N, C-alpha and C positions, 0 to 999 in steps of 0.2 A: 848410879843415875845422875846423870848431868845437864845439863842445858838452863831453858829459860821456862820460866810458867807457860808458855806458849807453844817450846818443842821441846819436848826431854826422850833422850835414849834410856829407858827403862832399863832393858836387859839387851845387853849384846854391844857393849861396848868393847868386850873383845870379839865380838862378829862385825866390828868396822875397821876397815883398812883407810889407811891413808895414801890417797890415790897421787898424792903429788902436790907441787903450785903451780895455780894457774893466773892466770891475770884478767881481773874483771874490772869493768867499767861502772859506772853508775852508782846508785844507792842499793846496796841488796842486803840480806837479813840470814843471819844464824838460821839453819835448818832448811834456808832455801833450797828447794833441788834446784841441778843445773845439769845442761848438757852438756854432749861432747861433742856439737857444731860448736863453732865460732863465728862471731861477726865478720866483718867487714877489716875491722881493725885486728883480729887475732886472740879477742878477747872469749872467754868463754859465756856462754848467756843462759837465762833460766829457762827449765827444761820444757821442751813440747814433746818432744818427738822422741829420744832416748834419754837415759839420765847416765851422767860419769858419778854422782852422788849428792851429798846436802854440802852446801857451805858451813865450816868450820868456826864460823865467825862474821860479823856484821862487814860490809866493805861500805864506806863513804865518800860519798863528794867533801864533806868538811875534814878537814886536818883534828886530830885531838888538841885540845888546851893545853897550855903548859903547865894547870894543875895537873889535869890527868897523868900527863907522862911523868912529872917530878913529884908526884903523892904516891905513885905505883897504883893506880887503875887498873885493876884488870879486864880483861877480855875487852881491851878497846877495840876499836873498827880496824880494818885495813885499809889504806886512802886508795881511793880507786885510782885504777893503774898499775898498782901494786900487785904481788902477789898474793894470796889466799890460800889455805889448806882447803880440798875438798875429803871428805870421806865417802867412801862405798860402803853403804849398810849391806852388810852380806844375809840371805834368805835366814828366816829365825828371829832376826833383832826385834825388837819390841819399843813403838815411840807412843807418847801421849803428845798430841796435839790438838792446841786449842786457837779458834779466831771467832771474830765478831762476825755476826748472822750478817746476810743482806750483802755478800761482798761476791764479786763477780770476776773471773779469773783477770783481766785486763784492770779493777779497781787498783788506783798507786795504793802504795803504804806496804807496811810491813804485817803481809796476811799468809799462813800456811794453808788456808783451806779453803773451797772455791766452795759457797754456801748459798748464792743463788746464780739462775740461771742452767743452763748444761750442765748437768754432773754434779750438782749440787748437792753437798752432804747436810745432813741438818741429825737432831739428837734421836730422829726415829729410822735413820739406816740401818736397815740390817745386816746382823753378823753377815760375816765371810762375803760380803759383797767387794769386788774386785776395785781396786783403784789406781787411776790413769796420773796423770800431770800434765797441767795446763799452765802454761807461764810461770814456772815453778814452785806451783801449789797443787797439794794432792786433792782429785775429784774423783766422783764414781767414773769410772771406766767408760768410755764411750766408742764404737767402732775404730779399729785403728789404732787407738792406744796402745803404749805398752803398759801393760801391768805390771805394777811395782808394788803392790800393799794389798791385804784385804782388812778389811772391819773385824775387830776383838769386841769393841765395846762403843757404842755411839752413845749410849746414855748417860755418859759421865756428870759429876758434879764438876762444874769449870771453876776458874779460880775468880773470872769477874761476872757476874750477872749477866745474863743474856745472851754471853757468850757458848759455841758449841765447841765440845771437848770430846774428842772419838780417843782412844788405843788404837792402835794398827800394828800387825806383823808385815816385816817385810819378807815380802815373796820373790820369786823368781818366776816372773808368770811372761807369756809370749805376748802377742798382740791381740788386742781383742777382738773378737770376731762380730 
């Protein structure tokens, strides 16, 4: 098991393939789903239509500090505009993901779940519900979404009170009808 308290690959690190190094601009976060398409400058973007995989580390517009680099801090963010590794999670991989409540797909910040609006995930989301991606965040699949995972457990105890924590299984689904 590795990751942060908000995104952990529980089972299936052997089911994860490094897809390669890709350029990404702006501030992004470990575990964010990214798309195969690119923006106008050729950088990968948060997933909405298809998925290439998830980011293996944060991407930041802020350079690491001297202290962080000289004292051997781990998990430093990749500077914006440089390469970051994308991990493709193969079917069968199990993830635990936690996010704050009332987060829409377009809310700015380091959120991994849509918990408000269309496709909102809650602590009462049923088992086996198919999940899609909107703006790099998992949500209950809507018509036309590419299905990427299914809910295994949505009533987990979160690390932070009031958050929503779910366990999902990566699946290879088609488009939601």
